[in-house]
KOLFI-66135 format. One line per 3 residues: number of its first residue (from 1); their letters; for each residue x, y, z of C-alpha. Coordinates in Angstrom, 3 decimals. Layout:
# KOLFI-66135
NUM) A) X,Y,Z | ... .
***
This chain:
# KOLFI-66135
1) MHS) 0.536,-0.484,0.210 | 1.163,3.644,-0.790 | -0.242,7.485,0.439 .
4) LHG) -2.872,8.808,-1.626 | -2.368,12.823,-2.033 | -5.212,14.586,-2.831 .
7) THD) -5.559,18.153,-4.557 | -9.144,19.969,-4.347 | -10.569,21.480,-6.835 .
10) PTL) -10.812,25.225,-6.561 | -13.715,26.294,-8.057 | -15.779,23.836,-6.266 .
13) VSL) -13.654,25.453,-2.889 | -15.292,28.225,-3.834 | -18.440,27.119,-4.642 .
16) SVL) -18.300,25.562,-0.923 | -17.366,29.163,0.872 | -20.191,30.813,-0.964 .
19) IAI) -22.461,27.953,0.341 | -21.324,28.634,3.861 | -21.865,32.285,3.113 .
22) LGS) -25.396,32.025,1.453 | -26.430,29.390,4.411 | -24.760,31.805,7.742 .
25) WTA) -26.794,34.831,6.229 | -29.680,32.295,5.518 | -29.606,30.682,9.467 .
28) LDL) -28.827,34.300,10.772 | -32.300,35.662,9.060 | -34.702,32.390,9.719 .
31) LRR) -33.775,32.477,13.078 | -35.136,36.021,13.743 | -37.953,34.730,11.986 .
34) VRA) -38.262,31.997,14.875 | -37.901,34.682,17.695 | -40.230,37.121,15.780 .
37) NSG) -43.135,33.962,15.940 | -45.030,31.968,18.853 | -47.630,29.085,19.200 .
40) AVR) -47.285,26.964,16.136 | -46.057,29.390,13.496 | -42.809,29.184,15.622 .
43) RWW) -42.595,25.758,15.389 | -43.106,25.745,11.208 | -40.392,28.455,11.322 .
46) LAG) -38.090,26.466,13.641 | -39.116,23.577,11.255 | -38.701,25.109,8.129 .
49) AAA) -34.784,27.455,9.929 | -33.557,23.963,10.552 | -34.191,22.602,7.346 .
52) ATG) -32.733,25.413,5.315 | -29.682,25.831,7.841 | -28.911,22.252,8.457 .
55) ASI) -29.061,21.462,5.003 | -26.930,24.605,3.535 | -24.539,23.342,6.146 .
58) WSM) -24.201,19.965,4.969 | -24.572,21.008,1.425 | -21.229,23.354,1.950 .
61) HFV) -19.615,20.077,3.599 | -20.694,17.789,0.624 | -19.421,20.079,-2.228 .
64) AML) -16.279,20.217,-0.638 | -15.337,16.622,0.301 | -16.576,16.758,-3.700 .
67) AYN) -13.534,19.032,-4.393 | -11.280,16.579,-3.073 | -9.400,14.813,-6.193 .
70) LDV) -7.825,11.702,-5.015 | -7.014,9.284,-7.590 | -8.778,6.607,-7.342 .
73) EVR) -12.927,6.498,-8.407 | -14.933,8.017,-5.664 | -18.817,6.939,-4.553 .
76) YDT) -20.984,7.363,-1.815 | -23.477,4.900,0.192 | -26.454,6.483,0.110 .
79) GTT) -27.862,5.613,3.145 | -25.381,7.088,5.156 | -25.335,10.109,2.935 .
82) VLS) -29.229,10.147,4.118 | -27.862,10.248,7.590 | -25.014,12.673,7.355 .
85) LLL) -27.992,14.936,6.281 | -30.792,14.178,8.809 | -27.913,14.671,11.284 .
88) AVA) -26.853,18.323,10.058 | -30.804,19.112,10.256 | -31.664,17.344,13.568 .
91) ATA) -28.116,19.328,15.488 | -29.131,22.480,13.896 | -32.889,22.087,15.008 .
94) AGF) -31.937,21.584,18.561 | -28.796,24.619,18.575 | -32.067,26.646,16.758 .
97) AAA) -34.573,24.678,19.761 | -32.495,25.298,23.077 | -31.346,29.263,22.193 .
100) SAK) -34.728,30.093,21.559 | -36.602,28.596,23.928 | -35.891,32.308,25.799 .
103) AKP) -37.083,35.632,25.074 | -33.142,36.229,26.446 | -31.137,33.077,26.208 .
106) GPW) -28.443,33.163,28.739 | -24.613,32.643,28.043 | -25.173,28.822,29.421 .
109) RIG) -27.759,28.163,27.419 | -26.102,29.504,24.615 | -22.965,27.698,25.555 .
112) LAG) -24.896,24.063,25.312 | -27.015,24.598,22.454 | -23.713,26.043,20.404 .
115) LTM) -22.244,22.591,21.878 | -25.080,20.946,20.680 | -25.027,21.830,17.845 .
118) GLG) -20.908,21.904,16.779 | -20.909,18.078,17.621 | -23.428,17.440,15.607 .
121) ICL) -22.260,19.289,12.858 | -18.478,17.607,13.218 | -20.423,14.437,13.630 .
124) MHY) -21.869,14.853,10.292 | -18.941,15.427,8.872 | -17.255,12.074,9.951 .
127) VGM) -20.524,9.942,9.258 | -20.658,11.709,5.467 | -16.600,10.891,5.217 .
130) AAM) -17.529,7.523,6.234 | -20.345,7.489,3.082 | -17.123,7.366,1.019 .
133) RLA) -16.362,3.872,-1.144 | -12.939,4.023,-2.862 | -10.196,2.052,-2.967 .
136) AIA) -8.085,3.297,0.393 | -8.361,3.666,4.122 | -8.843,6.486,6.187 .
139) SYD) -6.700,7.131,9.154 | -6.954,10.362,11.083 | -5.135,12.518,13.308 .
142) FLL) -6.355,13.095,16.409 | -5.451,16.817,17.312 | -6.567,18.122,14.126 .
145) VVA) -10.152,16.260,14.497 | -10.215,17.481,17.818 | -9.360,20.810,16.136 .
148) SGA) -11.952,20.574,13.781 | -14.418,19.528,16.258 | -13.454,22.578,18.540 .
151) IAV) -13.910,24.945,15.763 | -17.747,23.481,14.831 | -18.677,24.041,18.573 .
154) GAS) -16.931,27.471,18.031 | -18.553,28.495,14.982 | -22.367,27.579,16.085 .
157) TLA) -22.082,29.325,19.051 | -21.142,32.124,17.002 | -23.554,32.099,14.716 .
160) LLL) -26.327,31.437,17.203 | -25.329,34.359,19.316 | -25.183,36.411,15.810 .
163) ALS) -28.491,35.765,14.896 | -29.701,36.419,18.500 | -28.588,40.023,18.821 .
166) DRS) -30.455,42.947,16.555 | -27.755,44.130,14.484 | -27.825,45.902,11.048 .
169) GSV) -28.306,44.584,7.472 | -25.185,45.344,6.981 | -23.334,44.074,9.476 .
172) RAV) -25.437,40.173,9.696 | -23.517,40.812,5.644 | -20.292,41.083,7.587 .
175) SAV) -21.591,38.288,10.397 | -22.290,36.028,7.606 | -19.337,36.174,5.686 .
178) VLG) -16.664,35.874,9.141 | -19.431,32.839,10.157 | -18.886,30.845,6.678 .
181) LAI) -15.381,31.400,6.904 | -15.705,29.446,10.344 | -17.165,26.891,8.959 .
184) AGM) -14.925,26.631,5.892 | -12.503,26.154,7.638 | -14.055,23.477,10.158 .
187) HYT) -14.364,20.909,7.505 | -11.114,21.936,5.595 | -8.981,21.431,8.839 .
190) AMF) -11.160,18.345,9.507 | -9.940,17.491,6.144 | -6.633,17.542,6.888 .
193) AVS) -6.897,15.348,9.258 | -7.325,12.532,7.252 | -5.166,10.324,5.018 .
196) FEA) -5.780,7.783,2.629 | -3.329,4.804,1.685 | -4.342,3.151,-1.347 .
199) APH) -5.701,-0.960,-1.216 | -5.487,-1.689,-4.168 | -7.324,-5.319,-3.752 .
202) AGH) -10.286,-3.906,-2.154 | -13.702,-4.528,-4.162 | -14.691,-1.354,-3.788 .
205) GDA) -15.839,-0.400,-8.093 | -18.826,-2.672,-7.667 | -20.159,-0.760,-4.441 .
208) PGI) -23.596,1.003,-5.087 | -23.529,5.056,-4.769 | -24.145,7.671,-6.390 .
211) PVQ) -21.787,9.324,-9.658 | -19.954,12.326,-7.940 | -20.841,14.478,-11.126 .
214) AMA) -24.570,13.811,-10.685 | -24.377,14.813,-6.788 | -22.232,18.045,-7.219 .
217) LGV) -24.950,18.882,-9.739 | -27.964,17.908,-7.149 | -26.535,19.183,-3.973 .
220) AAC) -25.485,22.837,-5.552 | -29.341,22.494,-7.265 | -31.323,21.884,-4.386 .
223) TLL) -29.550,23.627,-1.619 | -29.740,27.091,-3.951 | -33.352,26.426,-4.838 .
226) LLS) -33.740,25.464,-0.577 | -32.188,28.554,0.440 | -33.563,30.468,-2.195 .
229) LAL) -37.071,29.295,-1.029 | -36.105,29.734,2.491 | -34.399,33.603,2.298 .
232) TAA) -37.857,34.474,-0.437 | -40.211,32.953,2.876 | -38.441,35.152,5.725 .
235) MFD) -38.398,38.126,3.436 | -42.107,37.318,2.960 | -42.574,36.972,6.591 .
238) RRL) -40.712,39.893,7.636 | -42.681,42.326,4.937 | -45.567,40.871,7.044 .
241) ELI) -44.546,41.550,10.310 | -43.184,44.885,9.447 | -46.816,45.478,8.030 .
244) ASR) -48.388,44.131,11.502 | -45.702,46.487,13.274 | -46.999,49.550,11.668 .
247) EAE) -50.795,48.828,11.769 | -49.979,47.174,15.727 | -48.299,51.273,16.116 .
250) ALR) -51.006,53.027,14.221 | -54.024,51.688,16.328 | -51.827,52.062,19.697 .
253) HSG) -50.797,55.758,18.392 | -54.533,56.152,17.805 | -55.484,54.292,20.840 .
256) ERL) -53.065,56.600,23.183 | -55.107,59.625,20.847 | -58.609,58.448,21.625 .
259) RAI) -57.385,57.961,25.364 | -56.095,61.237,25.526 | -59.066,63.053,24.153 .
262) LDQ) -61.193,61.021,26.654 | -58.955,62.042,29.208 | -59.309,65.895,28.392 .
265) MPV) -62.996,65.357,27.631 | -65.124,68.182,29.845 | -67.872,65.267,30.420 .
268) GVI) -67.187,62.125,32.230 | -67.090,58.870,30.035 | -68.007,55.270,31.290 .
271) VAD) -67.597,52.302,28.986 | -69.514,48.722,30.876 | -70.308,45.723,29.745 .
274) ATS) -73.836,45.081,28.826 | -74.391,41.419,30.614 | -71.531,41.874,33.944 .
277) GEI) -72.129,45.639,34.447 | -68.229,45.396,35.106 | -66.298,48.984,34.070 .
280) VFS) -64.137,48.414,31.389 | -63.305,51.709,31.140 | -63.923,55.474,32.832 .
283) NPE) -62.018,58.877,32.221 | -60.856,61.340,34.943 | -63.539,63.829,34.284 .
286) ATR) -66.076,60.427,35.606 | -64.114,60.403,38.451 | -64.170,63.799,39.423 .
289) VLG) -67.857,64.152,38.739 | -69.371,61.040,40.081 | -66.473,61.967,43.669 .
292) HAL) -64.818,58.830,44.018 | -62.656,56.619,42.282 | -64.270,53.813,40.203 .
295) EHT) -61.930,51.217,41.376 | -64.759,51.196,44.032 | -67.695,50.540,41.920 .
298) PNW) -66.839,47.779,39.301 | -69.787,47.150,38.585 | -72.814,49.271,38.015 .
301) RAY) -75.509,47.107,38.900 | -74.147,46.732,42.251 | -73.404,50.155,43.499 .
304) PAS) -73.396,49.987,47.435 | -75.649,52.275,49.336 | -73.425,54.939,49.870 .
307) FGG) -73.452,56.440,46.617 | -75.278,56.028,43.781 | -77.778,56.939,41.643 .
310) VHP) -80.896,58.408,44.158 | -84.852,59.084,43.967 | -85.689,62.577,45.062 .
313) DGR) -87.136,60.814,48.242 | -83.264,59.973,48.706 | -83.903,56.177,47.910 .
316) PLA) -81.228,54.620,46.267 | -82.409,53.678,42.145 | -82.777,49.695,41.367 .
319) ADE) -80.463,48.542,38.963 | -82.728,48.098,35.889 | -83.671,52.411,36.914 .
322) YPL) -80.070,53.571,35.331 | -80.024,54.995,31.688 | -76.869,52.509,31.146 .
325) ARA) -79.252,49.420,31.784 | -82.108,50.899,30.327 | -80.277,51.454,27.031 .
328) VLS) -79.754,47.944,27.447 | -82.647,46.467,27.669 | -83.930,48.289,24.551 .
331) SER) -80.748,48.283,23.063 | -81.675,51.991,21.753 | -79.817,55.327,23.086 .
334) VDR) -80.901,56.701,25.986 | -80.474,60.464,24.941 | -80.159,63.816,28.035 .
337) EPL) -81.781,62.054,30.541 | -81.127,63.681,34.215 | -80.786,61.565,37.272 .
340) LYR) -79.857,62.089,40.767 | -76.888,60.965,42.064 | -75.846,60.520,45.462 .
343) RGD) -71.562,60.830,45.682 | -69.040,59.494,48.090 | -69.302,62.780,49.894 .
346) KSI) -73.032,62.672,50.539 | -73.790,65.733,48.537 | -76.692,65.195,45.973 .
349) SHL) -75.560,66.157,42.583 | -77.513,66.923,39.341 | -76.209,65.020,36.334 .
352) EVS) -77.156,64.693,32.857 | -77.124,61.389,31.516 | -76.403,59.872,28.092 .
355) ATP) -76.110,56.061,27.331 | -75.657,53.832,24.047 | -75.712,50.472,23.531 .
358) LCD) -72.854,48.667,21.086 | -74.726,45.845,20.070 | -73.510,42.764,17.816 .
361) NDG) -75.195,40.957,14.304 | -77.864,39.851,15.975 | -79.179,43.053,18.230 .
364) RAE) -77.537,41.860,21.397 | -75.618,45.094,24.087 | -72.246,43.907,23.945 .
367) LVI) -71.167,47.033,25.472 | -73.013,50.444,26.636 | -71.008,53.672,26.965 .
370) AAF) -72.067,55.998,28.855 | -71.676,59.880,28.974 | -72.576,62.696,31.511 .
373) QDV) -71.464,65.445,32.811 | -73.045,67.317,35.919 | -75.606,69.899,35.832 .
376) TAR) -75.908,71.060,39.507 | -75.134,74.435,38.860 | -77.242,75.058,35.793 .
379) TQA) -79.953,72.859,37.531 | -79.219,75.568,40.866 | -79.334,78.791,39.015 .
382) EQA) -82.447,77.463,36.933 | -84.403,77.265,39.690 | -82.766,79.886,41.501 .
385) LRR) -84.382,81.769,37.988 | -87.763,80.357,38.170 | -88.145,81.357,41.879 .
388) AQR) -87.284,84.695,41.367 | -89.285,84.760,38.212 | -91.860,83.385,40.454 .
391) LEA) -91.506,86.190,43.629 | -91.207,88.826,41.087 | -94.080,88.039,39.396 .
394) MGQ) -95.699,87.706,42.980 | -94.545,91.090,44.067 | -95.822,93.118,41.512 .
397) LTG) -99.056,91.433,42.055 | -98.395,91.763,45.457 | -97.737,95.110,45.020 .
400) GVA) -100.655,96.335,43.557 | -103.052,95.092,45.805 | -101.010,96.279,48.704 .
403) HDF) -101.119,100.337,47.371 | -105.331,99.510,46.916 | -105.854,97.907,50.664 .
406) NNL) -103.453,101.280,51.483 | -105.806,103.300,49.518 | -108.477,101.733,51.653 .
409) LMV) -106.826,101.900,54.749 | -106.048,106.185,54.006 | -109.828,106.554,53.451 .
412) ASG) -110.762,104.402,56.737 | -108.173,105.875,58.439 | -109.312,109.607,57.623 .
415) NLQ) -113.470,108.894,58.048 | -112.479,107.672,61.859 | -110.517,110.890,62.844 .
418) LLA) -112.926,112.874,61.897 | -115.846,110.747,63.701 | -113.382,110.311,66.859 .
421) RRT) -113.368,114.502,66.686 | -117.084,114.517,66.192 | -118.170,112.791,69.089 .
424) SDP) -117.627,112.631,72.917 | -119.417,109.694,73.700 | -117.321,107.346,75.269 .
427) MLL) -117.648,103.992,74.140 | -117.677,105.029,70.421 | -114.204,106.707,71.258 .
430) RFV) -113.191,103.175,72.221 | -114.970,101.378,69.152 | -112.981,104.164,67.230 .
433) RSA) -109.389,103.476,68.591 | -110.019,99.638,68.214 | -110.590,100.658,65.027 .
436) MEA) -107.867,102.785,64.110 | -105.421,100.313,65.360 | -107.110,97.665,62.966 .
439) VRR) -106.245,100.113,60.604 | -102.560,100.777,61.860 | -102.209,97.133,61.586 .
442) GGD) -103.251,96.682,57.970 | -100.706,99.835,57.406 | -98.423,97.505,58.653 .
445) VTG) -98.989,94.329,56.396 | -99.386,96.799,53.289 | -95.768,98.178,54.428 .
448) RLL) -94.246,94.251,54.533 | -95.688,93.692,51.911 | -94.721,96.926,49.571 .
451) AFA) -91.277,96.113,51.018 | -91.999,91.702,49.616 | -92.197,94.223,46.254 .
454) REQ) -89.838,96.696,46.726 | -91.964,99.774,46.505 | -91.037,100.635,50.423 .
457) PLE) -89.214,103.386,50.602 | -85.888,102.754,52.066 | -83.160,105.019,53.416 .
460) AVP) -79.580,103.327,52.755 | -76.777,104.545,53.438 | -73.425,103.111,54.518 .
463) IEL) -73.694,101.054,57.681 | -70.596,99.552,59.982 | -72.155,96.262,60.006 .
466) GVM) -69.843,95.000,63.008 | -71.012,97.900,65.331 | -74.084,97.590,64.502 .
469) LPD) -74.787,93.687,64.175 | -73.864,92.956,68.234 | -75.767,95.955,68.972 .
472) IAD) -78.772,94.118,67.729 | -78.147,91.211,69.069 | -77.575,92.322,72.482 .
475) NVL) -79.854,95.051,73.166 | -82.764,93.735,70.173 | -82.568,90.172,69.915 .
478) SRT) -81.865,88.708,73.506 | -85.131,90.674,74.603 | -86.690,88.648,72.413 .
481) LGG) -85.950,85.363,71.825 | -85.578,84.732,76.511 | -83.281,82.379,77.590 .
484) TIR) -83.365,79.597,75.963 | -81.402,80.290,73.349 | -78.402,81.230,73.337 .
487) IQT) -76.825,84.303,70.455 | -73.852,84.100,68.992 | -72.212,86.492,66.834 .
490) KIE) -69.190,86.347,64.579 | -67.389,89.230,62.688 | -64.581,89.057,59.719 .
493) PGL) -61.984,91.435,61.436 | -61.544,94.632,58.966 | -65.507,93.807,57.656 .
496) WPA) -66.434,96.359,55.096 | -69.117,98.675,54.783 | -72.546,98.003,53.516 .
499) LAD) -74.969,100.146,52.408 | -78.385,98.955,53.507 | -81.384,100.809,55.073 .
502) AGE) -80.322,100.358,59.177 | -83.964,100.147,60.365 | -85.058,97.574,57.485 .
505) LQA) -82.111,95.677,58.299 | -83.131,95.575,61.709 | -86.422,94.217,61.456 .
508) ALL) -85.208,91.445,59.159 | -83.022,90.322,61.586 | -85.223,89.774,64.084 .
511) NLA) -87.654,88.163,61.823 | -85.335,85.621,61.025 | -84.575,85.551,64.863 .
514) INA) -88.284,85.305,65.508 | -88.840,82.039,62.691 | -85.331,80.624,64.106 .
517) RDA) -86.484,80.747,67.838 | -90.026,78.934,66.707 | -88.318,76.518,65.040 .
520) MPD) -85.948,75.464,68.105 | -88.784,75.367,70.694 | -86.663,73.595,73.397 .
523) GGI) -83.474,75.974,72.919 | -80.962,75.959,70.716 | -78.058,78.703,69.205 .
526) LTI) -78.641,81.149,66.948 | -75.582,82.315,65.050 | -75.102,85.352,62.691 .
529) RAE) -72.011,85.759,61.145 | -70.835,88.269,58.812 | -67.686,88.260,55.976 .
532) NVM) -66.721,89.642,53.212 | -67.681,87.786,50.313 | -65.260,89.305,46.911 .
535) AEA) -66.848,89.366,43.774 | -64.484,86.193,42.451 | -65.803,84.040,45.419 .
538) LPA) -69.568,84.383,44.895 | -71.274,80.899,44.710 | -71.659,80.229,40.384 .
541) DMH) -75.917,80.503,40.571 | -75.420,84.031,42.019 | -73.857,85.590,38.876 .
544) SSL) -77.022,85.981,37.226 | -78.666,87.475,40.047 | -75.919,90.320,41.240 .
547) AAG) -74.468,93.152,39.644 | -70.536,92.680,39.831 | -68.654,93.736,42.593 .
550) DYV) -68.022,92.605,46.544 | -70.624,92.001,49.071 | -70.936,91.566,52.546 .
553) AVS) -72.627,88.571,53.743 | -75.226,88.162,56.542 | -76.220,84.922,57.910 .
556) VTD) -78.535,83.859,60.358 | -78.294,80.027,60.956 | -80.101,77.983,64.062 .
559) TGV) -79.982,74.735,65.168 | -83.798,74.010,64.458 | -85.848,71.526,63.049 .
562) GMT) -85.058,72.536,59.345 | -86.860,72.489,56.208 | -87.290,69.951,53.551 .
565) EDV) -86.217,71.443,49.934 | -89.472,71.829,48.436 | -90.515,73.996,51.945 .
568) AAR) -86.896,76.103,51.276 | -88.085,76.574,47.567 | -91.279,78.630,48.692 .
571) AFE) -90.086,79.840,52.239 | -89.728,83.822,50.432 | -93.688,83.528,49.148 .
574) PFF) -95.488,86.475,50.520 | -98.097,84.206,52.838 | -96.479,81.100,52.858 .
577) TTK) -96.259,79.914,56.260 | -96.076,76.025,57.921 | -97.042,77.416,61.144 .
580) EVG) -100.681,76.925,62.716 | -103.339,78.904,62.223 | -102.965,82.393,63.701 .
583) HGS) -98.563,81.869,64.278 | -97.287,83.564,62.283 | -98.563,85.583,58.921 .
586) GLG) -96.240,84.087,56.173 | -94.000,87.548,55.777 | -91.546,87.849,57.248 .
589) LSQ) -89.072,85.936,55.423 | -90.762,87.934,52.441 | -90.163,91.088,53.884 .
592) VYG) -86.250,90.157,54.408 | -86.557,89.113,50.731 | -87.619,91.950,49.717 .
595) FAH) -85.435,94.139,51.575 | -82.172,92.353,50.414 | -83.406,92.694,46.732 .
598) QSG) -84.182,96.469,46.975 | -81.010,97.012,48.489 | -78.848,95.888,45.474 .
601) GMA) -78.583,92.804,47.095 | -80.615,89.312,47.534 | -81.440,86.495,50.016 .
604) TIS) -80.374,82.948,49.751 | -81.693,80.243,52.250 | -79.803,76.589,52.676 .
607) SRP) -81.412,73.848,54.840 | -82.194,70.001,55.986 | -84.314,68.624,58.046 .
610) GEG) -83.079,68.140,61.538 | -79.863,70.448,60.409 | -80.935,73.863,61.301 .
613) TRV) -81.632,76.495,58.465 | -79.151,79.604,57.449 | -80.628,81.913,55.689 .
616) TVW) -78.137,84.887,54.477 | -78.344,88.302,53.464 | -75.845,89.639,50.916 .
619) LPR) -75.399,93.396,50.257 | -73.620,95.205,48.583 | -69.876,96.517,49.433 .
622) VPA) -69.449,100.493,49.905 | -66.354,102.111,50.120 | -64.151,102.720,53.079 .
625) IEP) -65.649,106.100,54.505 | -66.998,107.821,57.633 | -70.080,105.269,58.472 .
628) HRQ) -73.642,107.471,58.890 | -74.432,106.324,62.329 | -78.377,105.739,61.936 .
631) SPS) -80.035,103.993,65.542 | -82.452,101.180,64.021 | -85.637,102.456,64.267 .
634) SEA) -87.603,101.393,68.122 | -90.388,100.033,66.060 | -89.693,96.949,63.535 .
637) RVA) -91.950,95.232,61.401 | -92.347,91.571,62.453 | -93.962,88.809,61.247 .
***
């Protein structure tokens, strides 16, 4: 036997290196597709990537082996050759699966995947060498075999690292060239490890196999076709991913813009599941209007008793009484429906609610959208306007009646005075004096009616309320109310002077004190408070009723039985009273109302059953001048 000296065909060597580089590029690209997908699609991409990459590595090795020329005829065993191909695919699949099993595999996992893939490729090479049928005996250099295995493991690990890193196209191209050269280097190192000695009597000539030329053409064609198909599929998948990514980004951006718009809307918005009632979306305005965080009410069908929709008498709404429920049941829009809502702080707000169901193809509601806004200020302003208009109409009517009645009283008074002068009969004079007293009381009534109608002449001057109010409380009200009611005065330091008629102001305070006394039969506390109110601090529902400017607010508060909302709404009407017959004319608060409005201000009332009543008189501020000290009238007109 003698040694055979092999040579390499430069063309096939170049072709093998080209296949290695193209296969490396394909491996880098396909593994990115594996990571970009999930589920069944990911498994299909893993199988395709393993098949294409494993086949390209096997093709590179096989073409390189075909480039190795010996002086003897070489054929390849079909079964062993196919086994070497399967080993390449299996090794690549194992490496890819291990490396892409996690979103960010650690160095140990990548190292294990590179070791598995490298040893499998090395095994593929030597199984392919074993498929050779030739009249020679192969022997291997152990150190070079180990070196080829190390190169295979290193090249595989490098391939996985490059494939798992996010790099630009130019960097990936350079990486593919380097990786292809490394794979080719592994093969040619392994080829240097083998030597052949001729065996002239070996019976290889009749061994079945595939001709070298046919195999070279088949391997090259199949490899190029497979890699082209793989790259084309990856390109289309990448394109689809890009389109999906752009659509997702556009959808995300659109969702963010929609959320930003909803967050900035001046109306509350709630989206709820029509079946379960679960609130799936709400904007910040909804939380502000409702007065509580909606995560505390995840289901609008199961509101706690502490807050939620209520009837005018305070009873909670049933689940099917909400506008959302009616929209779901009718599958039709509920538009601008009023709703009384008890907020988290126990206050009652007036809401205006619109609800729209979103139905499926069968007409069944899936979601319901509610948009609402707080119209409490508007509702209160409308109610105040209606009350003012009603009182204005009553004032006009009352003023006309009072004038006519006053004229009749003047006629009666004149005739009584003439009668008194022309008679000396004691009995008749007693009757005349009694009639004159009745005329005087009738005059008081007409005076109060004229005060309500704002036709009573006033002598409005700047008044130093900080001095006058304590004086009235100590010298007038304390004697009138008795010892069971304690009077408190709270005067803001630096209280502004106000423009008012001192006598009418005292009469108004006395009327309020007497009403408070009747509301506290068992005694209580009467608080007289005076404070400055800047124009910008006035309640919103008073802007349309008051002229622009600053005001002094004088309030009288009791701790009595209080009033219902309906009673408080009519309290300023003349002759309206809740007292028993003979215990009040119903003109006390009417005088207060007329006095406040005729002074350029207004009067307001707030009360709740069991919590007492507060009546506030708003008087216009006057500049800080030397006040005119006017003594209160000694005879106050009292209801």
